[in-house]
C-alpha positions as CSV (number, residue, x, y, z in Angstrom):
1,X,0.0,0.0,0.0
2,X,1.3,3.4,-0.9
3,X,1.9,5.8,2.0
4,X,1.4,9.2,0.3
5,X,-0.4,12.3,1.5
6,X,-2.8,14.7,-0.2
7,X,-0.2,17.4,0.6
8,X,2.4,15.6,-1.3
9,X,0.1,15.1,-4.3
10,X,-0.9,18.8,-4.3
11,X,2.8,19.8,-4.3
12,X,3.6,17.3,-7.0
13,X,0.7,18.5,-9.2
14,X,1.9,22.1,-9.0
15,X,5.5,21.2,-9.8
16,X,4.4,18.9,-12.7
17,X,2.0,21.4,-14.2
18,X,4.6,24.3,-14.0
19,X,7.7,22.1,-14.6
20,X,9.3,24.3,-12.0
21,X,10.0,24.0,-8.3
22,X,10.2,27.8,-8.0
23,X,6.9,28.5,-9.6
24,X,5.2,25.8,-7.5
25,X,6.6,27.3,-4.4
26,X,5.2,30.7,-5.4
27,X,1.9,29.3,-6.3
28,X,1.5,27.3,-3.0
29,X,3.1,30.0,-0.8
30,X,5.8,27.5,0.4
31,X,9.6,27.7,0.4
32,X,11.5,25.9,-2.3
33,X,13.2,23.5,0.2
34,X,9.7,22.5,1.5
35,X,8.7,21.7,-2.1
36,X,11.8,19.7,-2.7
37,X,11.3,17.7,0.6
38,X,7.7,16.9,-0.3
39,X,8.7,15.6,-3.8
40,X,11.6,13.6,-2.3
41,X,9.3,11.9,0.2
42,X,6.8,11.1,-2.5
43,X,9.5,9.6,-4.7
44,X,10.7,7.5,-1.7
45,X,7.1,6.3,-1.1
46,X,6.7,5.1,-4.7
47,X,10.3,4.0,-5.1
48,X,10.7,5.7,-8.5
49,X,11.9,9.1,-9.7
50,X,9.2,11.5,-10.8
51,X,11.4,14.1,-12.5
52,X,14.6,14.2,-14.4
53,X,16.8,17.3,-15.0
54,X,18.3,18.0,-18.4
55,X,20.3,21.1,-18.4
56,X,18.4,23.7,-16.4
57,X,15.0,22.3,-17.1
58,X,13.1,19.5,-15.4
59,X,10.9,16.9,-17.2
60,X,8.4,14.3,-16.0
61,X,9.6,10.7,-16.0
62,X,7.2,8.0,-17.2
63,X,6.2,7.4,-13.6
64,X,5.8,11.1,-13.1
65,X,3.5,11.4,-16.2
66,X,1.4,8.5,-14.8
67,X,1.2,10.1,-11.3
68,X,0.3,13.5,-12.8
69,X,-2.7,12.0,-14.6
70,X,-4.1,10.6,-11.3
71,X,-3.1,13.6,-9.2
72,X,-5.2,15.8,-11.6
73,X,-8.2,13.5,-11.2
74,X,-7.8,13.5,-7.4
75,X,-7.6,17.3,-7.3
76,X,-10.8,17.5,-9.3
77,X,-12.6,15.1,-7.0
78,X,-11.5,17.2,-4.0
79,X,-12.7,20.4,-5.7
80,X,-16.0,18.7,-6.4
81,X,-16.3,17.7,-2.8
82,X,-15.6,21.2,-1.6
83,X,-18.3,22.5,-4.0
84,X,-20.8,20.0,-2.6
85,X,-20.0,21.1,0.9
86,X,-20.3,24.7,0.0
87,X,-23.7,24.0,-1.5
88,X,-24.8,22.8,1.9
89,X,-23.4,25.9,3.6
90,X,-25.2,28.2,1.2
91,X,-24.0,31.8,1.0
92,X,-23.2,32.0,4.7
93,X,-19.9,30.4,3.9
94,X,-18.1,29.7,0.7
95,X,-15.1,30.4,-1.5
96,X,-14.8,32.3,-4.8
97,X,-11.7,31.9,-6.9
98,X,-11.4,34.5,-9.6
99,X,-8.7,35.4,-12.1
100,X,-8.5,38.8,-13.9
101,X,-6.3,40.4,-16.4
102,X,-4.3,43.2,-15.0
103,X,-6.4,46.0,-16.6
104,X,-9.5,44.6,-14.9
105,X,-7.9,44.8,-11.5
106,X,-8.7,48.6,-11.4
107,X,-12.4,47.9,-10.8
108,X,-12.6,44.2,-9.7
109,X,-11.7,44.8,-6.0
110,X,-14.4,47.4,-5.8
111,X,-17.0,44.9,-7.1
112,X,-15.7,42.2,-4.8
113,X,-15.9,44.6,-1.8
114,X,-19.6,45.3,-2.6
115,X,-20.3,41.6,-3.0
116,X,-18.6,40.6,0.2
117,X,-20.5,43.3,2.1
118,X,-23.7,41.5,1.3
119,X,-22.3,38.0,1.9
120,X,-20.0,38.3,4.9
121,X,-19.0,34.6,5.0
122,X,-17.5,34.5,1.5
123,X,-13.8,34.2,1.1
124,X,-12.2,35.4,-2.1
125,X,-9.0,34.2,-3.9
126,X,-8.0,36.8,-6.5
127,X,-5.3,36.2,-9.0
128,X,-4.1,39.1,-11.2
129,X,-2.1,38.1,-14.3
130,X,-1.6,39.0,-17.9
131,X,-4.0,37.5,-20.5
132,X,-1.9,34.5,-21.3
133,X,-1.6,33.4,-17.7
134,X,-5.3,33.8,-17.1
135,X,-6.1,31.7,-20.1
136,X,-3.8,29.0,-18.8
137,X,-5.6,29.1,-15.4
138,X,-8.9,28.6,-17.3
139,X,-7.4,25.7,-19.4
140,X,-6.0,24.1,-16.2
141,X,-9.4,24.5,-14.4
142,X,-7.7,26.5,-11.6
143,X,-10.2,29.3,-11.4
144,X,-14.0,29.5,-11.1
145,X,-14.4,32.7,-13.2
146,X,-12.1,35.0,-15.2
147,X,-12.6,38.6,-16.2
148,X,-11.0,39.8,-19.4
149,X,-11.6,42.2,-22.3
150,X,-11.1,39.7,-25.1
151,X,-12.5,36.1,-24.7
152,X,-10.3,33.4,-26.2
153,X,-11.0,31.4,-29.3
154,X,-10.8,27.7,-29.4
155,X,-11.2,26.9,-25.7
156,X,-14.4,25.1,-24.5
157,X,-15.6,28.2,-22.6
158,X,-18.6,30.4,-22.0
159,X,-18.2,34.2,-22.1
160,X,-20.8,36.8,-21.3
161,X,-20.4,40.6,-21.6
162,X,-21.2,42.5,-18.4
163,X,-19.9,46.0,-18.9
164,X,-18.6,48.4,-21.6
165,X,-14.9,48.9,-21.8
166,X,-14.0,52.1,-23.7
167,X,-10.4,52.4,-25.0
168,X,-9.1,55.9,-25.2
169,X,-5.9,57.6,-26.3
170,X,-3.9,59.2,-23.4
171,X,-1.2,61.9,-23.5
172,X,0.8,63.8,-20.9
173,X,-0.6,67.2,-20.0
174,X,0.8,69.9,-22.2
175,X,1.1,67.7,-25.3
176,X,0.4,69.7,-28.5
177,X,-2.8,67.6,-29.2
178,X,-4.3,68.2,-25.8
179,X,-7.4,70.5,-26.0
180,X,-7.8,70.0,-29.8
181,X,-11.2,68.8,-30.9
182,X,-11.9,65.9,-33.3
183,X,-8.3,65.2,-34.1
184,X,-8.1,63.4,-37.5
185,X,-6.9,59.8,-37.1
186,X,-4.3,60.4,-39.9
187,X,-2.5,62.9,-37.6
188,X,-1.6,60.1,-35.3
189,X,1.0,58.8,-37.8
190,X,3.2,61.7,-36.5
191,X,3.1,60.3,-33.0
192,X,4.9,57.5,-31.1
193,X,2.7,54.9,-29.4
194,X,3.7,52.9,-26.3
195,X,2.1,49.4,-26.6
196,X,1.3,46.4,-24.4
197,X,2.9,43.0,-25.0
198,X,1.9,40.7,-27.8
199,X,-1.3,38.8,-26.9
200,X,-2.7,41.7,-24.9
201,X,-6.4,42.4,-25.7
202,X,-5.8,46.1,-25.7
203,X,-2.9,45.8,-28.1
204,X,-5.0,43.6,-30.4
205,X,-7.9,46.1,-30.4
206,X,-5.4,49.0,-31.2
207,X,-3.8,47.1,-34.1
208,X,-7.2,46.1,-35.5
209,X,-8.4,49.7,-35.4
210,X,-5.3,51.2,-37.1
211,X,-5.4,48.5,-39.7
212,X,-9.0,49.2,-40.5
213,X,-8.2,52.9,-40.8
214,X,-5.1,52.2,-42.9
215,X,-3.0,54.1,-40.4
216,X,0.7,53.3,-39.8
217,X,1.8,54.4,-36.4
218,X,5.3,54.4,-34.9
219,X,5.7,52.1,-32.0
220,X,7.9,53.0,-29.1
221,X,8.4,51.1,-25.8
222,X,6.6,47.8,-25.3
223,X,5.5,46.9,-21.7
224,X,3.6,44.1,-20.1
225,X,1.7,46.2,-17.5
226,X,-0.7,49.1,-17.7
227,X,1.2,50.9,-15.0
228,X,4.4,50.9,-17.0
229,X,2.5,52.4,-20.0
230,X,0.9,55.1,-17.8
231,X,4.2,56.1,-16.2
232,X,6.0,56.2,-19.6
233,X,3.2,58.4,-21.1
234,X,3.4,60.8,-18.1
235,X,7.2,61.0,-18.7
236,X,6.6,62.1,-22.3
237,X,7.8,59.0,-24.1
238,X,4.8,58.8,-26.3
239,X,1.0,58.3,-26.4
240,X,-0.9,55.2,-25.2
241,X,-4.2,53.5,-25.7
242,X,-5.9,51.9,-22.7
243,X,-9.2,51.3,-20.9
244,X,-10.8,54.4,-19.4
245,X,-11.4,52.3,-16.3
246,X,-7.6,52.2,-15.6
247,X,-6.9,56.0,-15.6
248,X,-9.5,57.5,-13.3
249,X,-7.0,58.6,-10.6
250,X,-4.5,60.0,-13.2
251,X,-7.3,62.0,-14.9
252,X,-8.5,63.4,-11.5
253,X,-4.9,64.4,-10.6
254,X,-4.3,65.9,-14.1
255,X,-1.4,63.6,-14.7
256,X,-2.9,62.3,-17.9
257,X,-5.2,63.7,-20.6
258,X,-7.6,61.9,-22.9
259,X,-7.3,63.1,-26.5
260,X,-10.4,63.8,-28.6
261,X,-9.6,61.7,-31.7
262,X,-12.0,60.7,-34.4
263,X,-13.2,57.1,-34.0
264,X,-12.4,57.1,-30.3
265,X,-13.2,55.7,-27.8
266,X,-13.0,52.2,-29.2
267,X,-15.9,50.6,-27.5
268,X,-15.2,47.1,-26.3
269,X,-16.6,45.1,-23.4
270,X,-15.6,43.3,-20.2
271,X,-16.5,39.6,-20.1
272,X,-16.9,37.0,-17.4
273,X,-15.5,33.8,-18.6
274,X,-15.6,30.2,-17.4
275,X,-15.2,26.6,-18.6
276,X,-18.3,25.3,-20.3
277,X,-18.9,22.4,-18.0
278,X,-17.6,24.1,-14.9
279,X,-19.6,23.0,-11.8
280,X,-20.5,26.2,-9.8
281,X,-21.0,26.5,-6.1
282,X,-23.9,28.7,-4.9
283,X,-21.3,31.5,-4.2
284,X,-19.9,31.4,-7.7
285,X,-23.4,31.4,-9.3
286,X,-24.4,34.4,-7.2
287,X,-21.3,36.4,-8.0
288,X,-21.7,35.8,-11.7
289,X,-25.3,37.0,-11.6
290,X,-24.1,40.0,-9.5
291,X,-21.6,40.9,-12.3
292,X,-24.2,40.5,-15.1
293,X,-26.9,42.5,-13.3
294,X,-25.1,45.2,-11.3
295,X,-21.4,45.6,-12.3
296,X,-22.1,48.2,-14.9
297,X,-24.0,50.6,-12.7
298,X,-21.6,50.1,-9.7
299,X,-18.5,50.9,-11.7
300,X,-20.1,53.8,-13.6
């Protein structure tokens, strides 16, 4: 009989999925030596190595691949059990796991605060990442719901719009275009644009708009966070395009200006996304309904 623990399986599943002891330690809020010890104990219990190292990378052995398959099944059974128990608790107690793209984090905490004020027993696990990481969490079934501006193609998911997401062009105060009305789009060819990383929903919308308008813009710095773009625009490195929801504080403090350009704002939407066959607890169902019915008015 194998003498292994659920803790060891949980640690192994994280290392196997990430193929990294470091990322598993970050994900589970453990030290790397603790991760290594759990894996060593698990390997001793089954009397076979689970990982092999080639160069600086680790790979699953045949035994590791087999164990990974069963560890995922066990993890799903435990999650289903937790959901069933949450159903019995109702909304007095329950857990909500939600992943959001970084741009959505400017309003999501406000919505979560409103929700938790109504349902005091709910605990929330919030993960803020770029779009690629959020999609991976959806694919790996690690989150109940995700919030993003551009739902993925190809995944077996359900996506529903719950709020408008206007994209605007921002400039530093004092920029020559500030204060001008109905700026022709063609005039933007004379400007430098700071852009998000490849794969970003905001960048995709920007590129699609300029392509449709047959506008060729000069790209300057590329950054993987909204904050980096905002700081660079304030410093005078160029113009940026981003969600109006991300710049409220900077507009109030007169650190950024929204340019009045023809064709803007580009009106997109925020979506709540989940796996098609995801089993919801009562808490998750209620939060999704809350987003669909009330988020727009609360954020506005």
